[in-house]
GUDREN-270473 format. One record per residue: residue number from 1; residue in three letters; x, y, z of N, C-alpha, C in turn. Coordinates in steps of 0.05 Angstrom, whole numbers, m for minus. Layout:
residues N
    nr   rest     n.px     n.py     n.pz    ca.px    ca.py    ca.pz     c.px     c.py     c.pz
   NUM    ALA        X        Y        Z        X        Y        Z        X        Y        Z
...
end
This chain:
residues 116
    nr   rest     n.px     n.py     n.pz    ca.px    ca.py    ca.pz     c.px     c.py     c.pz
     1    UNK     1537     1901     2559     1534     1930     2560     1555     1941     2578
     2    UNK     1567     1963     2570     1587     1976     2586     1574     1995     2606
     3    UNK     1588     2002     2628     1577     2021     2647     1569     2048     2634
     4    UNK     1586     2057     2616     1579     2083     2603     1554     2080     2586
     5    UNK     1550     2058     2572     1526     2053     2556     1502     2051     2574
     6    UNK     1505     2038     2597     1483     2035     2616     1475     2062     2627
     7    UNK     1495     2078     2634     1489     2105     2644     1475     2122     2623
     8    UNK     1484     2120     2599     1471     2134     2577     1442     2125     2573
     9    UNK     1438     2099     2575     1411     2088     2573     1393     2099     2595
    10    UNK     1404     2100     2620     1388     2111     2642     1381     2140     2637
    11    UNK     1400     2155     2628     1395     2184     2623     1374     2188     2601
    12    UNK     1375     2170     2581     1355     2172     2559     1327     2166     2569
    13    UNK     1325     2150     2591     1299     2144     2603     1290     2166     2622
    14    UNK     1307     2186     2626     1300     2207     2645     1308     2201     2674
    15    UNK     1326     2182     2677     1335     2175     2704     1360     2191     2711
    16    UNK     1360     2204     2733     1383     2219     2743     1399     2201     2761
    17    UNK     1424     2197     2755     1442     2181     2771     1462     2200     2785
    18    UNK     1466     2195     2811     1485     2211     2826     1496     2195     2849
    19    UNK     1518     2205     2861     1530     2193     2884     1522     2209     2908
    20    UNK     1512     2196     2929     1503     2210     2953     1514     2195     2977
    21    UNK     1535     2206     2990     1547     2193     3012     1559     2166     3005
    22    UNK     1570     2163     2982     1582     2139     2973     1563     2118     2961
    23    UNK     1537     2125     2962     1517     2107     2951     1507     2117     2924
    24    UNK     1500     2098     2907     1489     2105     2880     1459     2110     2884
    25    UNK     1450     2134     2875     1422     2141     2876     1411     2145     2848
    26    UNK     1388     2132     2842     1375     2134     2816     1347     2145     2821
    27    UNK     1340     2166     2808     1313     2178     2810     1302     2185     2783
    28    UNK     1278     2181     2777     1257     2167     2793     1260     2137     2789
    29    UNK     1256     2123     2811     1259     2094     2811     1237     2081     2794
    30    UNK     1215     2095     2791     1193     2084     2775     1200     2080     2745
    31    UNK     1221     2093     2736     1230     2090     2708     1248     2065     2704
    32    UNK     1253     2050     2725     1271     2027     2724     1254     2001     2723
    33    UNK     1259     1985     2703     1245     1959     2702     1264     1938     2714
    34    UNK     1255     1914     2717     1271     1893     2730     1297     1887     2716
    35    UNK     1297     1887     2689     1321     1881     2673     1342     1902     2677
    36    UNK     1333     1928     2676     1352     1950     2679     1363     1951     2707
    37    UNK     1346     1945     2727     1354     1945     2754     1375     1923     2759
    38    UNK     1371     1900     2746     1391     1878     2749     1418     1887     2737
    39    UNK     1417     1901     2714     1442     1911     2701     1456     1931     2720
    40    UNK     1440     1948     2732     1451     1969     2750     1465     1955     2774
    41    UNK     1451     1935     2785     1463     1921     2808     1489     1907     2800
    42    UNK     1489     1895     2776     1513     1881     2767     1536     1899     2762
    43    UNK     1531     1924     2754     1552     1943     2747     1555     1966     2767
    44    UNK     1543     1963     2791     1543     1985     2810     1571     1996     2816
    45    UNK     1592     1980     2822     1618     1992     2827     1629     2008     2804
    46    UNK     1625     1998     2779     1635     2012     2756     1619     2038     2751
    47    UNK     1593     2037     2756     1577     2061     2754     1585     2083     2774
    48    UNK     1590     2074     2799     1599     2093     2819     1625     2106     2811
    49    UNK     1644     2089     2801     1670     2099     2792     1667     2119     2769
    50    UNK     1649     2113     2750     1644     2130     2727     1632     2157     2735
    51    UNK     1613     2156     2754     1600     2181     2763     1620     2198     2779
    52    UNK     1637     2185     2794     1658     2200     2809     1677     2214     2790
    53    UNK     1684     2199     2769     1703     2211     2749     1689     2235     2735
    54    UNK     1664     2233     2729     1649     2255     2717     1648     2279     2736
    55    UNK     1643     2274     2762     1642     2296     2781     1669     2310     2783
    56    UNK     1690     2294     2785     1716     2307     2788     1724     2322     2762
    57    UNK     1716     2312     2739     1722     2326     2714     1706     2352     2713
    58    UNK     1682     2353     2724     1666     2377     2725     1677     2398     2743
    59    UNK     1693     2390     2763     1704     2409     2782     1730     2421     2773
    60    UNK     1742     2410     2752     1768     2420     2743     1764     2449     2734
    61    UNK     1784     2465     2740     1783     2493     2732     1788     2495     2702
    62    UNK     1776     2515     2690     1781     2520     2662     1807     2535     2659
    63    UNK     1819     2533     2636     1844     2546     2631     1839     2576     2629
    64    UNK     1854     2592     2645     1850     2621     2644     1859     2632     2617
    65    UNK     1848     2655     2610     1855     2668     2584     1884     2679     2587
    66    UNK     1895     2686     2564     1923     2697     2564     1924     2723     2580
    67    UNK     1904     2739     2577     1904     2765     2592     1902     2760     2622
    68    UNK     1887     2740     2630     1884     2734     2659     1911     2724     2669
    69    UNK     1924     2707     2654     1951     2697     2663     1971     2719     2665
    70    UNK     1971     2737     2646     1989     2760     2646     1983     2778     2670
    71    UNK     1957     2783     2675     1949     2800     2697     1958     2787     2723
    72    UNK     1955     2761     2726     1963     2747     2750     1992     2749     2755
    73    UNK     2008     2748     2734     2037     2750     2736     2046     2778     2745
    74    UNK     2029     2798     2741     2036     2825     2748     2036     2829     2778
    75    UNK     2024     2811     2793     2024     2813     2822     2048     2800     2834
    76    UNK     2063     2814     2850     2086     2804     2864     2079     2804     2893
    77    UNK     2085     2782     2907     2077     2780     2935     2088     2803     2952
    78    UNK     2112     2813     2945     2124     2834     2961     2119     2862     2950
    79    UNK     2106     2864     2927     2102     2890     2915     2078     2905     2927
    80    UNK     2079     2931     2927     2056     2947     2937     2033     2945     2917
    81    UNK     2010     2945     2927     1986     2943     2910     1980     2970     2898
    82    UNK     1976     2971     2872     1970     2996     2858     1942     2993     2847
    83    UNK     1921     3005     2860     1894     3002     2850     1890     3014     2823
    84    UNK     1905     3034     2816     1901     3047     2789     1909     3027     2767
    85    UNK     1929     3011     2771     1937     2991     2751     1915     2970     2748
    86    UNK     1904     2961     2770     1883     2942     2769     1858     2953     2755
    87    UNK     1852     2978     2761     1829     2991     2748     1834     2993     2718
    88    UNK     1858     3001     2710     1864     3003     2682     1862     2976     2668
    89    UNK     1872     2955     2681     1870     2928     2669     1841     2919     2666
    90    UNK     1825     2926     2686     1796     2918     2686     1782     2932     2662
    91    UNK     1788     2958     2659     1775     2973     2637     1786     2963     2610
    92    UNK     1811     2955     2608     1822     2945     2583     1807     2919     2576
    93    UNK     1803     2902     2596     1789     2877     2591     1760     2883     2583
    94    UNK     1748     2902     2596     1720     2910     2589     1718     2920     2561
    95    UNK     1736     2937     2553     1735     2948     2525     1741     2926     2505
    96    UNK     1757     2906     2512     1764     2884     2493     1743     2862     2494
    97    UNK     1722     2866     2510     1700     2847     2512     1710     2820     2522
    98    UNK     1728     2821     2542     1739     2796     2554     1728     2792     2582
    99    UNK     1704     2802     2588     1692     2799     2614     1665     2787     2612
   100    UNK     1656     2774     2633     1629     2763     2633     1609     2785     2638
   101    UNK     1584     2778     2634     1563     2798     2638     1562     2808     2667
   102    UNK     1567     2789     2686     1568     2797     2714     1591     2816     2720
   103    UNK     1614     2811     2708     1637     2829     2712     1631     2856     2699
   104    UNK     1618     2855     2676     1612     2880     2662     1593     2897     2679
   105    UNK     1572     2884     2691     1554     2899     2708     1568     2911     2732
   106    UNK     1587     2896     2744     1602     2906     2767     1619     2930     2759
   107    UNK     1632     2928     2736     1649     2950     2726     1632     2975     2721
   108    UNK     1609     2972     2708     1592     2994     2703     1582     3007     2728
   109    UNK     1575     2990     2748     1566     3001     2774     1588     3016     2787
   110    UNK     1613     3005     2786     1635     3018     2798     1641     3045     2785
   111    UNK     1638     3046     2759     1643     3072     2744     1623     3093     2752
   112    UNK     1598     3085     2759     1578     3105     2766     1576     3111     2796
   113    UNK     1590     3094     2812     1588     3097     2841     1602     3123     2850
   114    UNK     1592     3137     2870     1605     3161     2880     1632     3154     2893
   115    UNK     1651     3172     2889     1677     3168     2901     1678     3178     2930
   116    UNK     1694     3166     2946     1696     3175     2974     1719     3194     2977
end
């Protein structure tokens, strides 16, 4: 059995595997029988490596959209900040439905907020 197959088997039993302080943690332990526990012990280093790879893959940033990349390029470190341009870009993204629901709520709140 490969480490990936063992991890899949553990997950199908309802066992959550994670790395905690460099140690492999399996919960609930009651779901592990002697045979599975022996397999886990035999493959512990490979399981730890596999779980670390999964964690690091989960932390990778997603690729930004084309409009986000273009918007990011519009900022120059030495250029003056123009809030009206940022506001226009935000509303363009809103109208094109390129924002998340949280961003949409913030934009709608901002549009209704009193001006200073």
